[in-house]
C-alpha positions in Angstrom: 13.5 -7.5 -4.9 16.1 -9.8 -6.8 13.2 -12.7 -7.6 10.1 -11.2 -9.6 8.2 -14.2 -9.6 7.6 -16.3 -7.3 4.3 -18.4 -5.1 2.6 -16.6 -2.9 -0.4 -18.2 -1.4 0.4 -21.7 -3.5 -0.4 -19.3 -6.6 2.4 -17.8 -8.9 3.0 -14.5 -8.5 4.9 -11.0 -9.3 6.1 -8.8 -7.4 7.3 -5.3 -8.8 11.0 -5.1 -8.5 11.4 -1.7 -7.9 10.8 -0.6 -4.5 8.4 2.5 -3.8 10.3 3.3 -1.0 12.6 2.4 -0.2 15.0 3.8 2.6 17.2 3.1 5.9 19.1 4.5 9.1 21.8 3.8 10.2 24.5 4.3 13.7 27.9 3.1 13.6 31.4 3.8 15.5 34.3 4.2 13.3 37.7 3.3 14.3 40.6 6.0 13.0 41.8 2.6 11.2 39.4 2.4 9.0 37.0 -0.2 10.6 33.7 1.0 11.6 30.6 -1.7 13.2 26.8 -0.8 13.5 23.5 -1.1 13.1 21.0 -0.6 10.7 17.1 -0.5 9.9 16.3 -0.4 6.1 12.5 -0.6 4.8 11.0 -1.2 1.3 7.4 -1.9 -0.1 6.1 -3.5 -3.5 3.5 -4.4 -4.7 3.0 -8.1 -5.2 0.1 -9.5 -8.3 -1.5 -13.2 -7.8 -0.9 -14.0 -11.4 -4.4 -15.0 -13.6 -6.2 -13.7 -10.4 -7.6 -10.4 -9.4 -5.1 -10.6 -6.6 -3.5 -8.1 -5.3 -1.4 -7.3 -2.3 1.6 -4.7 -1.3 4.7 -6.3 1.2 6.6 -3.9 3.4 9.6 -5.4 4.3 11.3 -4.3 7.4 15.3 -5.6 7.8 17.4 -5.1 10.7 21.3 -5.2 10.4 24.5 -5.7 12.2 27.5 -4.7 9.9 31.0 -4.3 9.7 32.8 -1.7 7.0 36.0 -0.4 6.4 36.8 2.6 5.5 40.0 3.3 2.8 41.4 6.9 3.4 41.9 7.9 0.0 41.8 12.0 0.5 40.7 13.7 3.4 37.1 14.1 2.0 37.4 10.8 0.0 36.3 7.8 1.6 35.2 4.2 -0.8 34.6 1.3 1.2 32.7 -2.4 1.8 31.1 -4.2 4.2 29.2 -6.6 4.7 25.9 -8.1 7.3 23.9 -10.4 8.9 20.7 -10.2 11.0 16.6 -10.8 10.6 14.5 -9.2 7.9 10.3 -9.6 7.9 7.5 -9.1 5.8 4.3 -7.7 6.0 1.4 -8.3 3.5 -1.3 -6.2 2.8 -5.2 -6.3 0.5 -6.2 -9.6 -1.1 -3.0 -11.3 0.6 -2.7 -10.8 4.5 0.0 -12.4 6.6 3.8 -12.2 8.1 7.1 -13.6 8.1 10.4 -13.6 8.9 13.9 -15.4 8.6 17.9 -14.6 8.1 19.2 -11.8 6.0 22.7 -11.6 5.1 23.9 -7.9 3.1 27.7 -7.2 1.1 28.1 -3.1 0.8 30.3 -1.1 -1.0 30.2 2.6 -1.9 31.6 6.5 -0.8 31.8 9.1 2.1 32.6 12.6 0.5 33.1 14.0 3.9 33.3 17.7 4.7 33.6 19.8 8.2 31.1 16.6 10.4 28.9 16.0 7.6 29.0 12.7 4.5 27.9 12.1 1.2 26.9 8.4 0.4 26.7 6.4 -1.7 26.1 3.4 -1.7 25.4 -0.2 -4.1 23.6 -2.5 -1.5 22.9 -5.9 -2.5 20.4 -7.4 0.9 19.3 -11.8 0.9 16.5 -12.8 2.9 14.4 -15.6 2.6 11.5 -15.4 5.2 8.7 -18.3 6.2 5.5 -18.1 8.1 1.7 -18.4 6.9 -0.8 -15.8 5.1 -3.5 -15.5 7.5 -6.1 -15.1 3.8 -4.6 -18.9 3.3 -3.5 -20.1 6.0 -0.8 -21.7 3.5 3.2 -21.2 4.6 5.5 -19.7 2.6 9.1 -18.7 1.4 10.1 -15.9 0.2 12.9 -14.6 -1.4 12.9 -11.3 0.0 15.8 -8.7 -0.6 17.6 -7.3 -3.7 20.4 -5.1 -4.8 20.1 -1.0 -5.6 22.4 2.4 -5.4 21.0 4.3 -2.8 22.6 8.0 -1.4 22.5 9.5 1.7 23.7 11.6 4.4 25.9 11.4 7.7 27.2 13.2 11.1 29.8 12.7 11.9 31.1 13.6 15.2 
């Protein structure tokens, strides 16, 4: 989480800033010129503690993004890239605080792909920013929560 201290249910709350788990899947079309367009679904989960209370909850967030990337061919096997995306993030709360919220999301990407015979290994830095707005079922309060953050991700791709 980019912002660990936020208000949820009208109560100052602390979000666990390290998401556990976090992961995603994306599909993209790549041109020979290096331009890539695609879509992605990204998921992460954080624990939320309402300060000065015994309320503990979990936030689950899903981001559906449309991305554009540009791959630079540094070698036959090495492709650094940069990209950006826009979409929607939805979060749900479970535990002592319940409810759902959604809102727009944006992201910046930078990384590298190491390609070997139709298989690629990725190392990527992702910055995801979004603000959800919705009502908590437990309190009825309308809340805006900043979701997202930054981190380094690793993955595998199949090129066909």
